C-alpha positions in Angstrom: 14.9 -12.8 -14.5 13.6 -15.4 -12.1 11.4 -12.7 -10.5 10.3 -11.3 -13.9 9.1 -14.9 -15.0 7.2 -15.4 -11.6 5.5 -12.0 -12.2 4.4 -12.7 -15.6 3.2 -16.2 -14.8 0.9 -14.7 -11.9 -0.4 -12.0 -14.2 -1.4 -14.6 -16.8 -3.4 -16.6 -14.1 -6.1 -13.9 -14.0 -5.8 -12.0 -17.3 -5.6 -12.9 -20.9 -2.4 -13.1 -22.8 -3.3 -10.0 -24.8 -3.9 -7.9 -21.7 -0.8 -9.2 -20.1 1.1 -8.4 -23.3 -0.1 -5.0 -23.5 0.3 -4.2 -19.9 4.0 -5.5 -19.8 4.9 -3.5 -22.9 3.6 -0.3 -21.5 4.9 -0.9 -18.0 8.3 -1.7 -19.6 8.6 0.9 -22.4 6.1 3.4 -21.3 7.2 3.8 -17.5 10.0 1.8 -16.4 12.6 2.4 -19.2 12.0 6.1 -19.6 12.1 6.4 -15.8 15.3 4.5 -15.7 16.7 6.9 -18.3 15.7 9.9 -16.1 17.1 8.3 -13.0 20.5 7.9 -14.4 20.5 11.1 -16.5 19.3 13.3 -13.5 20.8 11.4 -10.6 23.9 10.0 -12.2 23.1 6.6 -10.7 24.4 3.3 -11.8 25.0 1.1 -8.8 23.1 -2.1 -10.0 20.2 -3.0 -12.2 17.8 -3.8 -9.4 18.1 -0.5 -7.9 18.1 1.3 -11.2 15.2 -0.4 -12.6 13.1 -0.2 -9.3 14.0 3.5 -8.9 13.4 4.1 -12.5 9.9 2.6 -12.3 9.2 5.0 -9.4 10.5 8.0 -11.3 8.6 6.9 -14.5 5.4 6.7 -12.5 5.9 10.1 -11.1 6.6 11.5 -14.3 3.6 9.8 -15.8 1.4 11.3 -13.0 2.6 14.8 -13.6 2.2 14.6 -17.3 -1.2 13.1 -16.9 -2.3 15.8 -14.7 -1.2 18.4 -17.2 -2.6 16.8 -20.3 -6.0 16.0 -18.5 -6.5 19.7 -17.7 -6.6 20.4 -21.5 -8.5 17.3 -22.6 -5.5 15.4 -23.9 -5.3 12.7 -21.3 -5.5 10.0 -23.9 -2.2 11.1 -25.2 -0.3 11.5 -21.9 1.9 8.6 -22.7 3.9 10.5 -25.4 6.4 11.8 -22.9 8.0 8.3 -22.7 9.2 8.1 -26.4 10.6 11.6 -26.2 12.6 10.6 -23.2 13.8 7.5 -24.9 14.6 9.3 -28.1 16.8 11.6 -26.2 18.5 8.6 -24.3 19.4 7.0 -27.6 20.1 9.9 -30.0 22.2 12.2 -27.8 25.7 10.8 -27.4 26.4 12.2 -23.9 22.9 11.0 -22.6 23.5 7.6 -24.4 26.9 7.2 -22.6 25.3 8.1 -19.2 22.2 6.0 -19.4 23.4 2.8 -21.0 26.7 2.4 -19.1 27.8 -0.5 -17.0 26.7 -0.7 -13.4 29.2 0.0 -10.7 28.3 -2.7 -8.1 26.6 -5.6 -9.9 24.9 -8.1 -7.6 26.9 -11.3 -6.6 25.3 -14.7 -7.7 24.4 -15.6 -4.2 23.0 -12.2 -3.2 21.0 -12.1 -6.5 19.4 -15.6 -5.8 18.7 -14.8 -2.1 17.0 -11.6 -3.2 15.0 -13.5 -5.8 14.0 -16.1 -3.3 12.9 -13.5 -0.7 11.0 -11.5 -3.2 9.2 -14.7 -4.6 8.1 -15.8 -1.2 6.6 -12.3 -0.3 5.0 -12.0 -3.8 3.4 -15.5 -3.5 1.8 -14.6 -0.1 0.5 -11.4 -1.6 -1.0 -13.2 -4.5 -2.4 -16.0 -2.3 -4.2 -13.5 0.0 -4.9 -11.0 -2.8 -5.9 -12.0 -6.2 -6.0 -15.6 -5.2 -9.0 -15.1 -3.0 -10.7 -12.1 -4.5 -10.6 -13.0 -8.2 -12.5 -13.2 -10.5 -14.0 -9.8 -9.7 -17.7 -8.9 -9.9 -19.0 -12.5 -10.1 -19.9 -13.5 -6.5 -21.6 -11.1 -4.2 -20.2 -12.9 -1.2 -16.6 -12.6 -2.2 -15.8 -9.0 -2.4 -13.9 -6.2 -0.9 -15.7 -2.8 -1.3 -12.5 -0.6 -1.3 -11.3 -2.1 -4.5 -14.5 -0.9 -6.2 -14.0 2.5 -4.6 -10.5 2.6 -6.1 -11.9 1.7 -9.5 -14.5 4.4 -9.3 -12.0 6.9 -8.6 -9.8 5.6 -11.5 -12.9 5.8 -13.7 -13.4 9.4 -12.8 -9.7 10.1 -13.4 -10.2 9.0 -17.0 -12.6 11.9 -17.7 -12.9 14.3 -14.8 -10.8 17.3 -13.7 -10.8 17.5 -10.7 -11.5 13.8 -9.9 -15.1 13.2 -8.6 -17.1 11.0 -6.3 -18.9 9.1 -9.2 -21.0 7.3 -6.7 -22.5 10.4 -5.3 -23.5 12.7 -8.2 -20.0 13.4 -9.2 -19.0 16.0 -6.7 -15.4 16.8 -6.3 -13.4 14.7 -3.6 -10.4 15.6 -1.6 -8.3 12.6 -1.4 -4.9 11.2 -2.5 -5.7 10.3 -6.0 -2.5 10.0 -7.9 -2.6 6.3 -8.1 -5.8 6.7 -10.0 -4.4 9.1 -12.4 -1.6 6.8 -13.0 -4.0 3.9 -13.7 -6.2 6.0 -15.9 -3.1 6.9 -18.0 -2.3 3.2 -18.3 -6.0 2.4 -19.3 -5.9 5.0 -22.1 -2.5 3.8 -23.4 -3.3 0.1 -23.3 -7.1 0.0 -23.7 -7.3 -2.6 -20.8 -10.4 -2.5 -18.7 -10.0 -0.8 -15.4 -11.4 -3.9 -13.6 -8.4 -5.9 -14.9 -6.0 -3.1 -14.1 -7.2 -2.6 -10.5 -7.9 -6.2 -9.7 -5.3 -8.1 -11.5 -2.4 -6.1 -13.0 -1.2 -2.9 -11.5 -0.3 -4.2 -8.0 2.4 -6.4 -9.1 5.0 -4.0 -10.7 4.5 -1.4 -7.9 5.1 -4.1 -5.3 8.1 -5.6 -7.0 9.8 -2.2 -7.5 9.0 -1.5 -3.8 10.9 -4.7 -2.9 13.8 -3.6 -5.1 14.0 -0.3 -3.3 14.0 -2.0 0.1 17.0 -4.0 -1.0 18.7 -0.8 -2.4 18.3 1.0 0.8 19.6 -1.8 3.0 22.7 -2.3 0.8 23.8 1.3 1.3 24.6 0.5 4.9 26.0 -3.1 4.6 29.0 -2.6 2.3 31.1 -5.6 3.4 30.7 -9.4 3.9 31.1 -9.1 7.7 28.4 -6.4 7.6 25.8 -8.5 5.8 26.5 -7.4 2.3 25.2 -10.7 0.9 22.1 -11.3 3.1 21.0 -8.0 4.7 19.3 -6.7 1.6 17.4 -9.9 0.9 16.5 -10.3 4.5 15.1 -6.7 4.6 12.9 -7.6 1.7 11.5 -10.6 3.7 11.0 -8.7 6.9 9.4 -5.7 5.3 7.0 -7.9 3.2 5.9 -10.4 5.8 7.2 -9.3 9.3 6.3 -6.6 11.7 4.9 -8.4 14.7 5.8 -11.4 16.9 2.5 -13.1 17.2 2.2 -15.3 20.4 -1.6 -15.6 20.4 -3.5 -18.1 18.5 -6.8 -16.4 18.2 -6.0 -12.6 17.7 -3.6 -10.7 15.5 -1.3 -7.8 16.6 -1.9 -5.5 13.7 -0.7 -6.1 10.2 1.8 -3.6 9.3 3.9 -5.3 6.7 3.8 -4.4 3.1 2.2 -7.5 2.1 -1.0 -6.6 4.1 -1.8 -3.6 1.9 -0.1 -4.4 -1.5 -3.2 -5.6 -3.2 -6.2 -4.3 -1.4 -4.8 -0.6 -0.8 -3.2 0.4 -4.2 -2.7 3.8 -3.0 -0.6 2.4 -0.2 1.3 0.3 -2.6 2.2 3.3 -4.7 2.9 5.4 -1.6 5.4 2.8 -0.3 7.2 2.9 -3.6 7.4 6.6 -3.8 8.5 6.9 -0.1 11.3 4.3 -0.5 12.5 6.0 -3.7 12.6 9.3 -1.7 14.6 7.7 1.0 17.2 6.4 -1.4 17.7 9.9 -2.8 17.7 11.6 0.5 20.3 9.1 1.9 22.5 9.9 -0.8 22.1 13.7 -0.7 22.8 13.7 3.1 26.0 11.6 2.5 27.5 13.5 -0.4 25.0 16.2 -1.8 26.5 15.3 -5.2 25.4 15.6 -7.8 23.1 18.6 -7.0 20.8 17.4 -9.9 19.5 14.8 -7.5 17.5 17.6 -5.9 15.4 17.5 -9.1 14.5 13.8 -8.4 13.6 14.7 -4.8 11.3 17.4 -5.9 9.6 15.2 -8.6 9.1 12.4 -6.2 8.0 14.8 -3.4 5.3 16.4 -5.6 4.0 13.0 -6.4 4.2 11.8 -2.7 1.9 14.8 -1.9 -1.0 13.1 -3.7 0.0 9.5 -3.7 -0.4 8.9 0.2 -1.1 11.6 2.7 1.2 9.8 5.2 4.5 10.3 3.4 5.3 14.0 3.7 4.9 14.2 7.5 7.2 11.3 7.9 9.7 12.9 5.5 9.6 16.1 7.4 10.3 14.5 10.7 13.2 12.5 9.1 14.9 15.7 7.9 14.4 17.2 11.3 16.3 14.2 12.9 19.1 14.5 10.3 19.3 18.2 11.1 19.7 17.7 14.8 22.3 14.9 14.2 24.3 17.1 11.9 24.3 20.0 14.4 25.5 17.7 17.2 28.4 16.5 15.1 29.0 20.2 13.8 28.6 19.4 10.2 26.9 21.4 7.5 23.1 21.3 8.0 22.1 22.8 4.7 21.1 19.6 3.0 18.7 18.7 5.9 17.4 22.3 6.3 16.5 22.7 2.6 15.0 19.2 2.7 12.9 19.9 5.6 11.6 23.2 4.2 10.7 21.4 0.9 8.8 18.8 2.9 6.9 21.4 4.9 5.8 23.6 1.9 4.9 20.5 -0.2 2.8 19.2 2.7 1.1 22.7 3.2 0.4 22.9 -0.5 -1.1 19.3 -0.5 -3.1 20.1 2.5 -4.8 23.1 0.8 -5.0 22.0 -2.8 -5.3 18.2 -2.7 -7.1 17.6 0.6 -9.1 20.8 0.9 -7.8 21.4 4.5 -9.5 18.2 5.6 -8.0 15.3 7.6 -10.1 12.6 6.1 -11.5 11.8 9.6 -8.1 11.5 11.3 -7.9 13.3 14.6 -5.4 13.6 17.4 -6.3 11.0 20.3 -3.3 9.7 21.8 -3.0 5.8 22.4 -6.6 5.1 21.0 -4.9 2.7 18.7 -4.2 0.3 21.6 -8.0 0.1 22.3 -8.8 -0.5 18.6 -6.4 -3.4 18.1 -7.4 -6.9 18.9 -5.3 -7.6 22.2 -7.6 -5.1 24.0 -10.5 -7.5 23.7 -8.6 -10.2 25.6 -8.3 -8.0 28.6 -11.3 -5.8 28.2 -12.6 -6.4 31.7 -9.3 -5.4 33.3 -9.3 -1.9 34.6 -5.8 -1.6 33.1 -6.8 -3.1 29.8 -5.4 -0.2 27.7 -2.1 -0.3 29.4 -1.8 -4.1 29.0 -2.8 -3.8 25.3 -0.2 -1.1 24.9 2.4 -3.3 26.4 1.6 -6.3 24.3 1.5 -4.3 21.1 4.8 -2.5 21.7 6.5 -5.6 22.8 5.3 -7.4 19.7 6.4 -4.7 17.4 9.6 -4.1 19.3 10.8 -7.7 19.2 10.0 -8.0 15.5 12.2 -4.9 14.7 14.8 -5.6 17.6 17.7 -5.2 15.2 17.2 -1.5 15.3 18.6 -1.4 19.0 22.0 -2.5 17.7 22.8 0.1 15.1 25.7 1.1 17.2 28.1 3.7 15.8 25.9 3.9 12.6 23.9 6.4 14.6 26.6 9.0 13.7 25.6 8.7 10.1 23.1 11.6 9.3 21.4 9.2 6.7 20.6 6.8 9.5 19.4 9.6 11.6 17.0 10.5 8.8 15.7 7.0 8.4 15.3 6.7 12.3 13.3 10.0 12.2 11.3 8.7 9.3 10.4 5.4 11.3 9.8 7.2 14.5 7.3 9.5 12.9 5.4 6.5 11.4 5.2 4.9 14.8 4.1 8.2 16.6 1.5 9.1 13.8 -0.1 5.7 14.4 0.1 6.0 18.3 -1.1 9.7 18.6 -4.0 9.7 16.2 -7.0 7.7 15.5 -9.5 7.1 12.6 -12.8 5.2 12.5 -11.5 2.7 9.9 -8.1 2.3 11.7 -6.4 4.3 8.9 -3.9 5.7 11.3 -2.0 2.5 11.0 -0.9 3.6 7.5 1.6 6.0 9.2 3.3 2.8 10.5 2.7 0.9 7.3 4.4 3.5 5.3 7.4 3.7 7.7 7.7 -0.1 8.2 9.9 -0.9 5.2 12.4 1.7 6.5 12.1 0.1 9.9 12.9 -3.3 8.4 15.9 -1.9 6.7 17.1 -0.4 10.1 16.4 -3.7 11.9 18.4 -5.7 9.3 21.3 -3.2 9.3 21.4 -3.4 13.1 21.4 -7.2 13.0 24.2 -7.1 10.5 26.1 -4.7 12.8 25.6 -7.1 15.7 26.6 -10.2 13.8 29.5 -8.4 12.4 31.0 -8.4 15.9 31.6 -12.0 15.6 34.2 -11.3 12.8 33.1 -14.1 10.7 32.2 -13.9 7.1 30.0 -17.0 7.4 27.7 -15.2 10.0 24.8 -15.6 7.5 24.7 -19.3 8.6 24.0 -18.2 12.2 21.1 -15.8 11.0 19.6 -18.4 8.7 19.7 -21.1 11.3 18.2 -18.9 14.2 15.6 -17.7 11.8 14.4 -21.1 10.7 14.4 -22.5 14.2 12.7 -19.3 15.4 9.9 -20.0 12.9 9.6 -23.5 14.2 9.8 -22.7 17.9 7.3 -19.8 17.8 4.9 -22.1 15.8 5.2 -24.7 18.6 4.7 -22.1 21.3 1.5 -20.7 19.7 0.1 -24.3 19.5 1.0 -25.0 23.1 -0.4 -21.8 24.5 -3.6 -21.8 22.3 -6.0 -22.5 25.2 -4.3 -20.2 27.9 -6.4 -17.3 28.8 -5.0 -13.7 29.1 -1.8 -12.3 27.9 0.9 -13.8 30.1 0.9 -17.4 29.2 1.4 -17.0 25.5 4.2 -14.6 26.0 5.9 -16.8 28.4 5.8 -19.6 25.9 7.0 -17.3 23.1 10.0 -16.0 25.3 10.9 -19.5 26.2 10.9 -20.4 22.6 13.0 -17.6 21.5 15.5 -18.1 24.4 15.8 -21.8 23.6 16.6 -21.1 20.0 19.2 -18.5 21.0 20.9 -20.8 23.5 21.1 -23.7 21.0 22.5 -21.6 18.1 25.0 -19.9 20.4 26.3 -23.2 21.7 26.4 -24.6 18.2 28.3 -21.6 17.1 31.0 -22.3 19.7 30.9 -26.0 19.1 31.8 -25.5 15.6 34.7 -23.3 16.8 33.5 -20.2 15.1 35.1 -16.8 16.2 33.4 -14.3 18.4 31.9 -14.0 21.9 29.2 -16.5 22.8 27.0 -13.8 24.3 27.2 -11.8 21.1 26.1 -15.0 19.3 23.4 -15.6 21.7 21.9 -12.1 21.4 22.3 -12.2 17.7 20.5 -15.5 17.4 17.7 -14.1 19.6 17.2 -11.0 17.4 17.2 -13.2 14.2 14.7 -15.5 15.8 12.4 -12.6 16.6 12.7 -10.7 13.3 12.4 -13.9 11.1 10.0 -15.4 13.5 7.7 -12.4 13.1 7.0 -13.7 9.5 5.4 -16.9 10.8 1.8 -16.1 10.5 2.2 -14.4 7.0 4.0 -17.6 5.9 1.3 -19.9 7.4 -1.2 -17.7 5.4 -0.1 -19.4 2.3 -1.9 -22.6 3.3 -4.1 -21.6 6.3 -7.2 -19.4 6.1 -7.2 -19.3 10.0 -3.7 -17.8 10.1 -4.6 -15.4 7.2 -7.6 -14.1 9.0 -5.3 -12.9 11.8 -3.3 -10.6 9.4 -5.0 -10.3 6.0 -8.4 -9.1 5.1 -10.8 -11.8 3.8 -13.7 -11.6 1.3 -17.1 -10.5 2.5 -20.6 -9.5 1.3 -21.5 -6.7 -0.9 -20.3 -7.4 -4.4 -22.0 -7.7 -7.6 -23.3 -10.7 -9.4 -22.2 -11.4 -12.9 -25.6 -10.3 -14.1 -25.4 -7.0 -12.4 -21.9 -6.3 -13.4 -22.8 -7.2 -17.1 -25.7 -4.6 -16.9 -23.3 -1.9 -15.5 -20.8 -2.7 -18.3 -23.5 -2.4 -20.8 -24.1 1.1 -19.6 -20.5 2.0 -20.1 -20.6 0.9 -23.6 -23.9 2.5 -24.5 -23.8 5.8 -22.7 -21.6 8.9 -22.9 -19.1 10.0 -20.3 -20.8 12.3 -17.8 -24.3 11.0 -18.4 -26.0 10.7 -15.0 -27.5 7.4 -13.6 -30.0 6.9 -10.9 -30.2 3.6 -9.0 -32.1 2.0 -6.2 -28.9 0.2 -5.0 -27.3 1.9 -2.0 -26.1 -0.6 0.7 -23.9 -3.5 0.4 -25.3 -4.8 3.6 -28.5 -3.7 5.3 -29.7 -5.0 8.5 -31.9 -3.5 11.1 -32.1 -0.2 9.4 -28.3 0.0 9.4 -26.9 0.6 5.9 -23.3 -0.1 5.0 -23.1 2.6 2.3 -20.0 1.5 0.6 -21.7 0.6 -2.6 -19.5 1.7 -5.5 -19.4 -0.9 -8.1 -22.0 0.6 -10.3 -20.0 3.7 -10.8 -16.8 1.7 -11.0 -18.2 -0.5 -13.8 -20.2 2.0 -15.7 -17.6 4.7 -15.5 -20.4 7.2 -15.2 -21.7 9.4 -12.4 -24.5 8.1 -10.1 -27.0 10.5 -8.6 -27.0 8.4 -5.4 -25.4 5.0 -5.2 -23.5 4.8 -1.9 -22.3 7.7 0.2 -19.5 6.0 2.1 -16.0 7.5 1.7 -17.2 10.9 0.6 -16.0 14.1 2.1 -19.4 14.8 3.5 -19.8 11.4 5.1 -16.3 11.9 6.6 -17.1 15.3 8.0 -20.3 14.0 9.6 -18.6 10.9 11.1 -16.0 13.1 12.7 -18.4 15.5 14.4 -20.8 12.7 15.6 -17.9 10.3 16.5 -19.4 7.6 14.3 -18.5 5.1 11.6 -18.6 7.0 8.2 -19.6 3.9 6.5 -22.8 3.4 8.6 -24.1 6.9 8.9 -27.7 7.5 7.3 -27.8 9.6 4.2 -27.9 13.2 5.3 -30.5 14.3 2.8 -33.4 11.9 3.4 -35.8 13.7 1.1 -33.4 13.6 -1.8 -32.9 9.8 -1.1 -36.6 9.2 -1.0 -37.1 11.1 -4.2 -34.6 9.0 -6.0 -35.9 5.7 -4.6 -39.7 6.4 -5.3 -38.9 6.3 -9.0 -38.3 2.6 -8.7 -41.1 1.5 -6.4 -43.9 3.9 -7.3 -43.0 5.6 -10.6 -45.3 8.4 -11.9 -44.8 10.9 -14.7 -43.9 13.7 -12.1 -41.3 11.5 -10.4 -39.6 10.6 -13.7 -39.7 14.4 -14.7 -38.0 15.4 -11.4 -35.2 13.0 -12.2 -35.0 14.3 -15.8 -34.6 17.9 -14.4 -31.9 16.6 -12.1 -30.1 15.6 -15.1 -30.6 11.8 -14.9 -30.5 10.1 -18.2 -30.5 6.4 -17.2 -32.0 4.2 -14.5 -30.4 1.1 -13.2 -33.0 -1.0 -11.4 -31.3 -3.6 -9.2 -33.7 -6.4 -8.4 -31.5 -7.7 -5.5 -31.5 -4.2 -3.7 -35.4 -4.1 -3.4 -38.6 -4.4 -5.2 -38.9 -2.7 -8.6 -42.3 -1.8 -9.8 -43.3 -3.3 -13.2 -45.1 0.0 -14.1 -41.7 1.6 -14.5 -41.4 0.5 -18.1 -44.5 2.7 -18.8 -42.7 5.8 -18.3 -39.1 5.2 -19.6 -37.6 3.2 -22.3 -36.4 -0.4 -21.5 -32.9 -0.8 -23.0 -31.2 -3.8 -21.2 -32.3 -6.6 -19.0 -30.6 -9.2 -17.1 -31.6 -11.7 -14.3 -30.7 -9.3 -11.5 -30.7 -5.8 -13.1 -32.7 -3.7 -15.7 -31.4 -0.6 -17.5 -33.9 2.0 -18.6 -33.3 5.2 -20.5 -35.3 8.5 -19.8 -36.4 9.7 -23.2 
C-alpha cells in the first residue's frame, strides 16, 4: 500500500488527475487484474500478493500485446482491451475458477519483510524519478532539455496505433525491423484510455513496469532464502535495492564504470523496462518448472511470456537459451531427468529463430561480434589511453568493479547443485559474455548485461545470505545492514580522498582499504557483542555486504548531485522542440488523417561543421503522421550503412542526397514544379520549422497556410 501511494503521488506530479485516474483504472482492471487471474488459473500460483500482482501484470501485459497484434491486423486495435473483461467474467462467474483465483496466499509477507521491501522499492523508484521525469519533464517545451530516444519511442508507438506492420514514421513510413512490443502495448493503452502518447511515454508507463519488475526480483530471491538464517527477511528487499541501484563499485571521482542497474534504463529505455519485467517473469516460471515441473500448465505461461520476449527486447531469448543449457548440463551431472531443460532450450531456440526472421528481418541492428571492444568504449580506458596495455588495464578495472559489486555470487556453496540456480547462473553468464564479446556503435551491447543484472543481483544476495547463514544467527541482518551503511560512508570518503590521484591504482587502493576497514570493524564488533560464528566468516560477509551495498553509492548520491548523476545516468541535451514547434505538430495531428504524408525542412537535432545528428523524431511522434524525410537515424538503412562503414549510425549523411535536396528546396526556393513533385510523392502537408533554417516567404504563394506559430508554420498542398 505504501508503494502504491508513492507511485500515484509521483504520477500526479507530471500528469493531470483525470489522466492518472484513467491510467490507474486501465492498468489495474485492464492489465494487472486479468493477468493476476491468468497467473493463478494457469500456473496455480498463490505464494504472496507481491509476487502474484507483479507476475500478473507481466502476464497481463503479454496477453494485451498478443491480443493487440491480432486485433490490429484486422483493424480492430481500438477494441483490443476487450479480452480483460472476458477473463474477469470467467474468474468471477465460474465457481472453480473463482476458488482458484481468489483464494488466500500460501506465504504472506511478514511485517518487517514487507516494510523492508517497501523501503527498498521506494528508494529505487525515487532515484529513477529524480533522474528520469524529474529532469526531463515537461516534455517538448525546452529544446535544450531533451532526450531524442524518447521521441523515437513515441514515434514508434504512434505508428503502432495505426500501422501493420509498424513503420518508421520519421522516414516515409517504411517498415522497421525492431523489438516493438512495448509500442504495441502503449498503443493499446492509448486507445483504451484516450491519453496522449506524450504523457504515456514520458510520464506514466514506466512506473508500473518498473514496480512490477522490482516485485519479481523480490519473488525470485525469496525462492532461494526460505529460512531466517538464510535471509528470508532481508535477502529479497536487498536484491531489489542492488538490482535497482548497484552493479559497479565506483572508486573514481571523475569517470563512471558503466551503468548496468535497472534504474539506469527504467525511464529512458522503455523497451528495456518491459524486457526486464518479461525476463524476470520467465525466470520465476522456469525456476519452478526445473524444481517440480508441476503443474504442467505452467508451460503455457512460459510459451506466452517467451512469445512476447521475442519482440519485447532482443537480448532476452539468447540469455534464456544459455540458462537452459546450464541447467541441462547440471541435471546431466547429477543424473536427473533433463527433459524440462531440453524442452525449454529447444523452445528458446525456435522462438529466437522465429524472431530473428519475422521481427528483426535477419538483421542484428548494428551489433557485431568483436571481443572485448567494450573495454575500449567504457570510460576507464580514457584514463590510461596512452598506456600500451590500456585495454587490459581497462578490462581489469571493469571486471573488478563488477565482480566486487556482485561478490555474493561466489558464495552460493551447495546451492550450485540446484538446477534452478544453474539456470540463473547461465542466464547471468550469457548477459556478461554478450556484453564482452559483441559491440555496437551506441554501446547497445551493454543491454545484454543490463537484462541479466537483476538475476545477478538475486544470485549475489542469495550467496550473501548463504555466507551469513554460516554464522548461525537469526540476527545476521544486523551485520549486513551495518556493513552496508559503513561501506557507503567509507567508499564515499575514499572517493573524495583519491579524487586528485592520477591513473587507476591510487583510487583502487583507497577503495580496498575502505572495504577492508569496514569488514574488520564489523567483524570485531560482532565478536565483541558475543554473537555466534567464526570471526573470519563475519569478516568476509561484512566485506561482501560493504561491496554490494557500497556499489549503490553513486546512484544514491544522484538523488542530490548532478555531478554524481552524470557518471551513471543520462542527462538532458540539445535537440528537443520548443512549445511552439510542439504545438504546431499537435495541430497537425488534430487536423489531418492517419497516413497523410508530411514534408519538413527539419532533419538534425544538432548540426555542426556539416555533421548532422539525424535523430530528429519529434515531428512524427507528436503529429502521429508519416514524414517524407524528418530524421534518418535509427532506421534499418542507416544501421546497415553504419555497420558496413564502421561509423556512427546517427551521424551518417542521408544516402539519397538528391531526394533530400528535392525535399528541402520546397522550403527555400519553392516553385510550382517543386510543389507538384511533392504532391506526386504523396505529400499533403508542409511543416516549415523556422529554427531549422530559412523558409522562403514565397511558399505561401503555392500552398495554403493553415497554422502559424512563432517557430513553425504548417501549409497544406491543395
